[in-house]
C-alpha positions as CSV (number, residue, x, y, z in Angstrom):
1,X,-1.5,4.5,-6.9
2,X,0.6,4.8,-10.0
3,X,1.4,1.1,-10.5
4,X,2.6,1.6,-14.0
5,X,5.4,4.0,-12.9
6,X,6.8,1.5,-10.4
7,X,8.6,-0.3,-13.2
8,X,10.7,2.8,-14.0
9,X,11.9,3.5,-10.4
10,X,15.6,3.2,-9.8
11,X,17.4,1.6,-6.9
12,X,18.3,3.9,-4.1
13,X,21.9,5.1,-4.0
14,X,24.2,5.2,-1.0
15,X,21.9,3.0,1.2
16,X,23.3,0.0,2.9
17,X,21.2,-3.1,3.5
18,X,23.3,-4.3,6.4
19,X,21.2,-2.6,9.0
20,X,18.0,-4.5,8.2
21,X,19.0,-7.9,9.4
22,X,17.8,-11.0,7.6
23,X,15.3,-10.3,4.9
24,X,12.7,-12.9,4.2
25,X,13.5,-15.2,1.2
26,X,11.4,-13.4,-1.4
27,X,11.7,-16.0,-4.2
28,X,10.4,-18.7,-1.8
29,X,7.4,-16.5,-0.9
30,X,6.7,-15.8,-4.5
31,X,6.5,-19.5,-5.3
32,X,3.5,-19.7,-3.0
33,X,1.8,-17.0,-4.9
34,X,2.1,-18.8,-8.1
35,X,0.2,-21.8,-7.0
36,X,-3.1,-20.4,-8.2
37,X,-5.5,-17.5,-8.2
38,X,-7.5,-16.4,-5.2
39,X,-11.2,-15.9,-5.3
40,X,-12.8,-13.3,-3.1
41,X,-15.8,-15.6,-2.8
42,X,-13.7,-18.1,-0.8
43,X,-11.9,-15.6,1.4
44,X,-13.5,-16.6,4.7
45,X,-12.5,-20.3,4.3
46,X,-9.1,-19.6,2.7
47,X,-7.8,-16.8,4.9
48,X,-7.1,-16.7,8.6
49,X,-8.2,-13.1,9.2
50,X,-8.5,-11.1,12.4
51,X,-11.3,-8.5,12.7
52,X,-11.2,-5.4,14.7
53,X,-14.0,-3.3,16.1
54,X,-14.7,0.2,14.7
55,X,-14.1,3.1,17.1
56,X,-15.5,5.9,14.9
57,X,-19.2,5.9,14.1
58,X,-19.3,7.9,10.9
59,X,-16.9,8.6,8.1
60,X,-17.5,10.3,4.8
61,X,-15.8,7.9,2.3
62,X,-17.4,4.6,1.2
63,X,-17.9,2.2,4.1
64,X,-16.5,-1.3,4.5
65,X,-18.0,-3.7,2.0
66,X,-18.6,-1.1,-0.7
67,X,-15.3,-1.2,-2.5
68,X,-16.1,-0.1,-6.0
69,X,-12.7,-0.5,-7.7
70,X,-12.5,-3.8,-9.6
71,X,-8.8,-4.0,-9.2
72,X,-9.3,-4.7,-5.5
73,X,-12.3,-7.1,-5.9
74,X,-12.8,-9.5,-8.8
75,X,-9.5,-8.5,-10.5
76,X,-7.3,-8.8,-7.3
77,X,-5.7,-12.0,-8.4
78,X,-4.2,-10.2,-11.4
79,X,-2.4,-7.8,-9.1
80,X,0.9,-9.7,-9.1
81,X,1.1,-9.5,-12.9
82,X,0.1,-5.8,-13.0
83,X,2.6,-4.8,-10.3
84,X,5.1,-7.6,-9.6
85,X,6.2,-8.1,-6.0
86,X,9.8,-8.1,-7.1
87,X,9.5,-4.4,-8.0
88,X,9.0,-3.3,-4.4
89,X,12.3,-4.4,-2.9
90,X,14.0,-1.0,-3.1
91,X,11.0,0.8,-1.7
92,X,10.8,-1.5,1.3
93,X,14.5,-0.9,2.0
94,X,14.0,2.9,1.6
95,X,11.1,3.0,4.0
96,X,13.0,1.0,6.7
97,X,15.7,3.6,6.4
98,X,13.2,6.4,6.9
99,X,11.8,4.7,10.0
100,X,15.3,4.1,11.3
101,X,16.1,7.8,10.9
102,X,13.2,8.7,13.2
103,X,13.5,5.8,15.7
104,X,17.2,5.6,16.0
105,X,17.0,1.9,15.2
106,X,15.2,-0.5,12.8
107,X,11.6,-1.0,13.9
108,X,10.9,-4.3,15.6
109,X,7.2,-4.1,15.1
110,X,5.2,-2.4,12.3
111,X,1.5,-2.0,11.3
112,X,0.8,-1.4,7.6
113,X,-2.5,0.4,7.0
114,X,-4.0,-0.4,3.6
115,X,-1.4,-3.1,2.9
116,X,-3.1,-4.4,-0.2
117,X,-1.5,-7.4,-1.8
118,X,1.4,-7.5,0.6
119,X,4.0,-6.6,-2.0
120,X,6.0,-4.3,0.3
121,X,5.6,-6.7,3.2
122,X,7.3,-9.6,1.4
123,X,10.5,-7.6,1.5
124,X,10.5,-6.8,5.2
125,X,12.7,-8.7,7.6
126,X,11.2,-12.0,8.6
127,X,11.9,-11.4,12.3
128,X,9.8,-8.2,12.3
129,X,6.5,-8.3,14.1
130,X,4.4,-7.2,11.2
131,X,0.6,-6.8,11.0
132,X,-1.1,-6.1,7.6
133,X,-4.5,-4.4,7.6
134,X,-6.7,-3.8,4.6
135,X,-10.4,-3.3,3.7
136,X,-10.4,-5.5,0.7
137,X,-10.8,-9.3,1.4
138,X,-9.5,-10.3,-2.1
139,X,-6.4,-8.3,-1.7
140,X,-5.8,-9.7,1.8
141,X,-6.2,-13.2,0.4
142,X,-3.5,-12.5,-2.2
143,X,-1.3,-11.1,0.6
144,X,-1.9,-14.1,2.8
145,X,-0.6,-16.4,0.0
146,X,2.5,-14.2,-0.4
147,X,3.0,-13.6,3.4
148,X,1.6,-16.7,5.1
149,X,3.3,-16.2,8.4
150,X,2.1,-12.6,8.9
151,X,-1.0,-11.6,10.7
152,X,-3.7,-10.1,8.5
153,X,-6.5,-7.9,9.7
154,X,-9.7,-7.2,7.7
155,X,-10.7,-3.7,8.8
156,X,-11.2,-0.1,7.9
157,X,-8.0,1.9,8.6
158,X,-10.0,4.9,9.5
159,X,-11.8,3.3,12.4
160,X,-10.2,0.3,14.0
161,X,-8.4,-0.6,17.2
162,X,-6.1,-3.6,17.6
163,X,-5.5,-3.1,21.3
164,X,-1.8,-3.0,21.0
165,X,1.1,-0.6,20.0
166,X,3.9,-0.7,17.4
167,X,7.2,0.9,16.8
168,X,6.1,2.1,13.4
169,X,3.0,2.6,11.3
170,X,3.2,2.7,7.5
171,X,0.5,4.3,5.4
172,X,1.6,3.8,1.8
173,X,-0.4,4.7,-1.4
174,X,-3.6,3.5,0.2
175,X,-3.7,7.1,1.6
176,X,-4.7,8.2,-2.0
177,X,-8.2,6.9,-1.3
178,X,-8.7,9.2,1.7
179,X,-10.2,11.9,-0.4
180,X,-11.7,13.9,2.5
181,X,-9.5,15.6,5.1
182,X,-11.7,14.2,8.0
183,X,-10.9,10.7,6.8
184,X,-7.2,11.5,6.7
185,X,-7.4,12.9,10.2
186,X,-9.3,9.8,11.4
187,X,-6.6,7.5,9.9
188,X,-3.8,9.5,11.4
189,X,-5.5,9.2,14.8
190,X,-5.8,5.4,14.3
191,X,-2.1,5.4,13.5
192,X,-1.3,7.4,16.6
193,X,-3.4,5.2,18.8
194,X,-1.3,2.2,17.6
195,X,2.1,3.8,18.2
196,X,4.2,3.4,21.3
197,X,5.6,6.6,22.8
198,X,8.5,7.5,20.5
199,X,7.0,5.5,17.6
200,X,7.0,6.8,14.1
201,X,4.4,7.2,11.4
202,X,5.3,7.3,7.7
203,X,2.7,8.6,5.2
204,X,3.5,8.2,1.5
205,X,1.0,9.7,-1.0
206,X,1.8,9.4,-4.7
207,X,0.9,13.0,-5.5
208,X,0.2,16.2,-3.7
209,X,-1.6,19.3,-5.0
210,X,1.5,21.4,-5.3
211,X,3.2,19.0,-7.7
212,X,0.3,17.4,-9.5
213,X,0.6,16.9,-13.2
214,X,-1.6,14.9,-15.6
215,X,0.1,12.0,-17.2
216,X,0.0,8.5,-18.7
217,X,1.7,5.4,-17.4
218,X,1.9,1.8,-18.8
219,X,2.9,-1.5,-17.2
220,X,2.1,-5.1,-16.7
221,X,3.8,-8.5,-16.9
222,X,3.9,-12.0,-18.3
223,X,4.2,-14.4,-20.0
224,X,8.0,-14.1,-19.4
225,X,7.3,-13.4,-15.7
226,X,6.2,-16.5,-13.9
227,X,2.7,-15.4,-12.9
228,X,0.2,-17.0,-10.5
229,X,-1.1,-19.4,-13.2
230,X,2.1,-21.1,-14.2
231,X,3.0,-18.2,-16.4
232,X,0.0,-18.9,-18.5
233,X,-1.6,-15.4,-18.1
234,X,-0.4,-12.0,-19.3
235,X,-1.6,-8.5,-18.4
236,X,-1.0,-5.1,-19.7
237,X,-2.3,-1.9,-18.2
238,X,-2.5,1.8,-18.9
239,X,-3.1,4.6,-16.3
240,X,-4.4,7.9,-17.4
241,X,-4.1,10.5,-14.6
242,X,-6.2,13.7,-15.0
243,X,-8.1,16.2,-13.0
244,X,-11.7,16.7,-14.1
245,X,-12.3,19.5,-11.5
246,X,-9.3,21.5,-10.4
247,X,-11.4,23.2,-7.8
248,X,-11.9,20.1,-5.6
249,X,-9.4,17.9,-3.7
250,X,-9.5,14.8,-5.9
251,X,-8.2,13.6,-9.3
252,X,-9.1,10.7,-11.5
253,X,-7.2,7.7,-12.7
254,X,-8.7,5.8,-15.6
255,X,-7.1,2.3,-15.6
256,X,-7.3,0.2,-18.7
257,X,-6.4,-3.5,-18.4
258,X,-5.9,-6.0,-21.2
259,X,-6.0,-9.5,-19.5
260,X,-5.0,-12.5,-21.5
261,X,-5.9,-16.0,-20.3
262,X,-3.8,-19.1,-21.1
263,X,-6.1,-20.0,-24.0
264,X,-5.5,-16.7,-25.7
265,X,-8.7,-15.0,-24.7
266,X,-8.2,-11.3,-24.1
267,X,-10.5,-9.2,-21.9
268,X,-10.5,-5.4,-21.9
269,X,-11.5,-3.7,-18.7
270,X,-11.9,0.0,-17.7
271,X,-11.6,0.7,-14.0
272,X,-12.1,4.3,-12.6
273,X,-10.3,5.3,-9.4
274,X,-10.9,8.6,-7.6
275,X,-7.8,9.7,-5.7
276,X,-7.0,12.3,-3.1
277,X,-5.2,15.5,-4.1
278,X,-4.4,17.2,-0.8
279,X,-1.8,20.0,-0.2
280,X,1.3,19.6,1.8
281,X,-0.2,21.7,4.5
282,X,-3.3,19.6,4.7
283,X,-1.2,16.5,5.3
284,X,0.8,18.1,8.0
285,X,-2.3,19.6,9.6
286,X,-4.0,16.2,9.7
287,X,-0.9,14.6,11.2
288,X,-0.7,17.3,13.8
289,X,-4.4,17.0,14.6
290,X,-3.7,13.3,15.5
291,X,-1.2,14.5,18.2
292,X,1.9,13.6,16.2
293,X,5.0,15.7,15.8
294,X,6.4,16.1,12.3
295,X,10.1,15.4,11.9
296,X,12.3,16.1,8.9
297,X,13.1,13.1,6.8
298,X,16.7,12.9,5.6
299,X,16.7,14.8,2.3
300,X,18.5,12.1,0.4
301,X,16.0,9.4,1.5
302,X,13.0,11.6,0.9
303,X,14.2,12.4,-2.6
304,X,14.3,8.7,-3.4
305,X,10.7,8.1,-2.5
306,X,8.4,7.7,-5.5
307,X,6.0,10.3,-4.0
308,X,6.0,12.6,-1.0
309,X,7.2,11.4,2.4
310,X,5.6,12.6,5.6
311,X,7.4,11.4,8.8
312,X,6.1,12.1,12.3
313,X,6.7,10.7,15.8
314,X,4.5,10.2,19.0
315,X,5.9,12.1,22.0
């Protein structure tokens, strides 16, 4: 995920918010997040999580419990400073419009796979039946604080079954960690299994092979932004995106964080993320392999997405 670039994204043009119904009071939700940091060590006692059973016995990417990226473990409570929830409002609105274009109406129920800290979810309508699923306990803990009324599921999005269906399934930038095509197929099959007939899947990778370019991004927040520690902490980050081996289907993001505590102590951290670099054809092939039918996203809406938009329906 290119969190640094999120601060440079512009609001969508020509999109009305009237079709979404009442959107949850974001500022009230953010106030809950600012009450203190969340420790992954206390996730079991602090978080009301649901667990789902795996349905696939073997997958090629790291298994549950072996998350290596520090951003999603011991640094998870810095996430709201590095990528503020307020920055996701336009994206959430855009994605609802894409689902509406496929469904003919705003989805009443939605499953987000790889929901992370819940920064998109906080902008979705409060009346929506929303389930947030992620593999990282610390990120779910942060999301629970931001979205306390939503159901959270601790599970691997490649191999779980909730035993119910939804109008829509959203797979945002968490798809970037599905570096092997078989894992992408497995996740699309999980999505298909959780869609009602006529339901829609939206997959949103940051980058695809055809348009990949190396680059640098910067971001972060505080102390002017009211962070989770009474605005006492500040964070700055840099993302260096590059491809060490153009022959494979991955690229590398070196993330550098400068984290300043209220007492002025500054910590420098280097966190390496290996991301998927699949072609457009690979994404469509995996979606079709899951039994879903690709549909054309409205060009204006697709152009306003920060990455590539893949939209499909279940017949």
